[in-house]
MDAnalysis code that builds the backbone (N, CA, C; Angstrom):
import MDAnalysis as mda
import numpy as np

u = mda.Universe.empty(231, n_residues=77, atom_resindex=np.repeat(np.arange(77), 3), trajectory=True)
u.add_TopologyAttr("name", ["N", "CA", "C"] * 77)
u.add_TopologyAttr("resid", np.arange(1, 78))
u.add_TopologyAttr("resname", ["MET", "THR", "ASP", "ALA", "TYR", "VAL", "MET", "LEU", "ASN", "CYS", "GLU", "LEU", "GLY", "ALA", "GLU", "GLU", "ASP", "LEU", "ILE", "GLU", "GLN", "LEU", "LYS", "GLU", "LEU", "GLU", "GLN", "VAL", "VAL", "ASP", "VAL", "PHE", "GLU", "THR", "ILE", "GLY", "THR", "HIS", "ASP", "ILE", "MET", "VAL", "LYS", "LEU", "GLN", "ALA", "GLU", "ASN", "PHE", "GLU", "LYS", "ILE", "ARG", "GLU", "VAL", "VAL", "SER", "LEU", "ASN", "ILE", "LYS", "LYS", "LEU", "PRO", "LYS", "VAL", "ARG", "SER", "THR", "ALA", "THR", "LEU", "ILE", "LYS", "LYS", "GLY", "ASN"])
u.atoms.positions = np.array([
    [-12.108, -26.895, 51.612],
    [-13.185, -27.874, 51.555],
    [-12.901, -28.851, 50.421],
    [-13.194, -30.115, 50.650],
    [-12.984, -31.163, 49.654],
    [-14.316, -31.824, 49.319],
    [-14.587, -31.941, 48.027],
    [-15.785, -32.634, 47.549],
    [-15.380, -34.010, 47.046],
    [-16.280, -34.967, 47.195],
    [-16.033, -36.308, 46.671],
    [-17.347, -36.925, 46.227],
    [-17.236, -37.791, 45.244],
    [-18.382, -38.559, 44.776],
    [-18.035, -40.030, 44.972],
    [-18.915, -40.745, 45.649],
    [-18.686, -42.157, 45.927],
    [-19.746, -42.954, 45.182],
    [-19.285, -43.881, 44.335],
    [-20.185, -44.778, 43.638],
    [-20.203, -46.102, 44.376],
    [-21.398, -46.578, 44.693],
    [-21.547, -47.812, 45.454],
    [-22.214, -48.889, 44.625],
    [-21.790, -50.107, 44.862],
    [-22.509, -51.293, 44.408],
    [-23.015, -51.981, 45.664],
    [-24.266, -52.404, 45.617],
    [-24.865, -53.027, 46.796],
    [-25.619, -54.285, 46.403],
    [-26.052, -55.001, 47.412],
    [-26.855, -56.197, 47.167],
    [-28.188, -55.798, 46.548],
    [-28.700, -56.661, 45.696],
    [-29.958, -56.412, 45.010],
    [-31.078, -56.128, 46.003],
    [-31.782, -55.030, 45.804],
    [-32.911, -54.672, 46.655],
    [-32.552, -53.862, 47.888],
    [-31.278, -53.582, 48.096],
    [-30.843, -52.860, 49.297],
    [-30.763, -51.348, 49.088],
    [-31.039, -50.881, 47.897],
    [-30.836, -49.475, 47.561],
    [-31.587, -48.511, 48.481],
    [-32.869, -48.714, 48.667],
    [-33.669, -47.762, 49.448],
    [-33.178, -47.649, 50.890],
    [-32.905, -48.775, 51.529],
    [-32.405, -48.751, 52.909],
    [-31.048, -48.066, 52.989],
    [-30.180, -48.362, 52.049],
    [-28.853, -47.740, 52.049],
    [-28.942, -46.235, 51.838],
    [-29.806, -45.804, 50.947],
    [-29.970, -44.370, 50.712],
    [-30.372, -43.665, 51.997],
    [-31.296, -44.223, 52.742],
    [-31.715, -43.617, 54.006],
    [-30.574, -43.585, 55.019],
    [-29.791, -44.646, 55.090],
    [-28.658, -44.693, 56.014],
    [-27.581, -43.680, 55.614],
    [-27.334, -43.552, 54.329],
    [-26.321, -42.615, 53.850],
    [-26.705, -41.169, 54.148],
    [-27.984, -40.848, 54.022],
    [-28.459, -39.483, 54.273],
    [-28.233, -39.060, 55.724],
    [-28.057, -40.014, 56.625],
    [-27.839, -39.699, 58.036],
    [-26.396, -39.280, 58.338],
    [-25.468, -39.543, 57.427],
    [-24.075, -39.174, 57.650],
    [-23.890, -37.666, 57.467],
    [-23.181, -37.056, 58.379],
    [-23.016, -35.605, 58.399],
    [-22.410, -35.045, 57.110],
    [-21.451, -35.731, 56.531],
    [-20.739, -35.220, 55.364],
    [-21.470, -35.460, 54.044],
    [-22.590, -36.160, 54.070],
    [-23.339, -36.442, 52.846],
    [-24.152, -35.219, 52.444],
    [-23.887, -34.741, 51.219],
    [-24.597, -33.586, 50.676],
    [-25.830, -34.040, 49.903],
    [-25.685, -35.126, 49.126],
    [-26.799, -35.632, 48.323],
    [-26.561, -37.103, 47.991],
    [-27.641, -37.815, 47.698],
    [-27.576, -39.232, 47.345],
    [-28.460, -39.459, 46.125],
    [-27.936, -40.197, 45.150],
    [-28.660, -40.464, 43.914],
    [-28.707, -41.966, 43.659],
    [-29.871, -42.480, 43.304],
    [-29.956, -43.862, 42.842],
    [-29.639, -43.845, 41.356],
    [-28.810, -44.767, 40.886],
    [-28.382, -44.762, 39.495],
    [-28.743, -46.074, 38.807],
    [-28.624, -46.064, 37.506],
    [-28.848, -47.262, 36.699],
    [-27.574, -47.502, 35.903],
    [-27.078, -48.708, 35.924],
    [-25.871, -49.016, 35.167],
    [-24.833, -49.704, 36.019],
    [-23.582, -49.298, 35.853],
    [-22.456, -49.947, 36.520],
    [-22.551, -49.864, 38.033],
    [-23.041, -48.742, 38.551],
    [-23.161, -48.544, 39.997],
    [-24.628, -48.382, 40.378],
    [-24.921, -48.655, 41.647],
    [-26.304, -48.588, 42.118],
    [-26.655, -47.250, 42.753],
    [-25.676, -46.633, 43.426],
    [-25.911, -45.397, 44.168],
    [-24.701, -44.490, 43.999],
    [-24.948, -43.170, 43.900],
    [-23.870, -42.186, 43.917],
    [-24.117, -41.234, 45.083],
    [-23.062, -40.970, 45.842],
    [-23.155, -40.121, 47.026],
    [-22.205, -38.945, 46.859],
    [-22.693, -37.728, 47.099],
    [-21.817, -36.559, 47.113],
    [-21.466, -36.246, 48.563],
    [-20.156, -36.172, 48.831],
    [-19.665, -35.848, 50.174],
    [-18.950, -34.504, 50.143],
    [-18.974, -33.809, 51.289],
    [-18.166, -32.616, 51.499],
    [-17.548, -32.717, 52.875],
    [-16.232, -32.498, 52.921],
    [-15.528, -32.548, 54.202],
    [-14.378, -31.554, 54.162],
    [-13.779, -31.319, 55.335],
    [-12.725, -30.305, 55.421],
    [-11.443, -30.683, 54.683],
    [-11.184, -31.979, 54.480],
    [-9.949, -32.371, 53.796],
    [-10.052, -33.808, 53.284],
    [-9.020, -34.201, 52.536],
    [-8.964, -35.535, 51.948],
    [-9.010, -36.624, 53.020],
    [-8.309, -36.413, 54.123],
    [-8.257, -37.419, 55.192],
    [-9.645, -37.695, 55.767],
    [-10.442, -36.648, 55.909],
    [-11.800, -36.828, 56.447],
    [-12.669, -37.589, 55.443],
    [-12.515, -37.299, 54.158],
    [-13.254, -38.050, 53.130],
    [-12.889, -39.522, 53.219],
    [-11.591, -39.806, 53.283],
    [-11.131, -41.195, 53.368],
    [-11.704, -41.878, 54.607],
    [-11.741, -41.167, 55.719],
    [-12.285, -41.721, 56.967],
    [-13.770, -42.060, 56.820],
    [-14.542, -41.146, 56.252],
    [-15.982, -41.365, 56.084],
    [-16.235, -42.566, 55.178],
    [-15.491, -42.648, 54.075],
    [-15.686, -43.761, 53.141],
    [-15.275, -45.079, 53.790],
    [-14.105, -45.089, 54.408],
    [-13.572, -46.341, 54.970],
    [-14.302, -46.809, 56.218],
    [-14.587, -45.889, 57.124],
    [-15.151, -46.281, 58.423],
    [-16.667, -46.249, 58.482],
    [-17.294, -45.508, 57.569],
    [-18.752, -45.412, 57.610],
    [-19.424, -46.082, 56.416],
    [-19.119, -45.614, 55.218],
    [-19.838, -46.092, 54.038],
    [-19.516, -47.549, 53.719],
    [-18.239, -47.910, 53.662],
    [-17.868, -49.287, 53.307],
    [-18.359, -50.316, 54.312],
    [-18.593, -49.888, 55.539],
    [-19.014, -50.820, 56.585],
    [-20.532, -50.955, 56.713],
    [-21.280, -50.213, 55.910],
    [-22.732, -50.368, 55.939],
    [-23.101, -51.757, 55.424],
    [-24.072, -52.389, 56.076],
    [-24.502, -53.712, 55.607],
    [-24.987, -53.646, 54.156],
    [-24.656, -54.625, 53.392],
    [-25.091, -54.817, 52.014],
    [-24.349, -53.961, 50.992],
    [-23.316, -53.202, 51.414],
    [-22.454, -52.509, 50.455],
    [-21.432, -53.515, 49.955],
    [-21.370, -53.705, 48.654],
    [-20.429, -54.674, 48.068],
    [-19.103, -54.023, 47.703],
    [-19.148, -52.826, 47.117],
    [-17.916, -52.146, 46.726],
    [-18.169, -50.656, 46.552],
    [-17.075, -49.890, 46.556],
    [-17.166, -48.453, 46.345],
    [-16.036, -48.007, 45.423],
    [-16.263, -46.880, 44.761],
    [-15.238, -46.188, 43.992],
    [-15.418, -44.701, 44.301],
    [-14.326, -44.010, 44.621],
    [-14.415, -42.628, 45.071],
    [-13.645, -41.703, 44.129],
    [-14.306, -40.626, 43.713],
    [-13.694, -39.566, 42.917],
    [-13.589, -38.345, 43.816],
    [-12.400, -37.745, 43.889],
    [-12.173, -36.642, 44.831],
    [-11.770, -35.385, 44.086],
    [-12.410, -34.277, 44.476],
    [-12.033, -32.956, 43.968],
    [-11.493, -32.184, 45.154],
    [-10.200, -31.952, 45.162],
    [-9.590, -31.232, 46.269],
    [-9.910, -29.753, 46.176],
    [-10.018, -29.114, 47.344],
    [-10.324, -27.692, 47.408],
    [-9.192, -26.850, 46.874],
    [-9.474, -25.571, 46.670],
    [-8.468, -24.637, 46.139],
    [-7.393, -24.359, 47.152],
])
């Protein structure tokens, strides 16, 4: 199992809608609204690195009003 944390920057005022959309993704474990450099932090869990990359690239980055992402990955044992 691979865990990842994705930090998102979004358009001003889009946080609540994005949080609801992110919670609908199967691999999303938790979503946090943050203050500072990033607007939202998402914890993902997937079977491998490739699946994490797929979720970030094909699902999260393509959500309307997402400006940028940064992903931290913890590979499984």
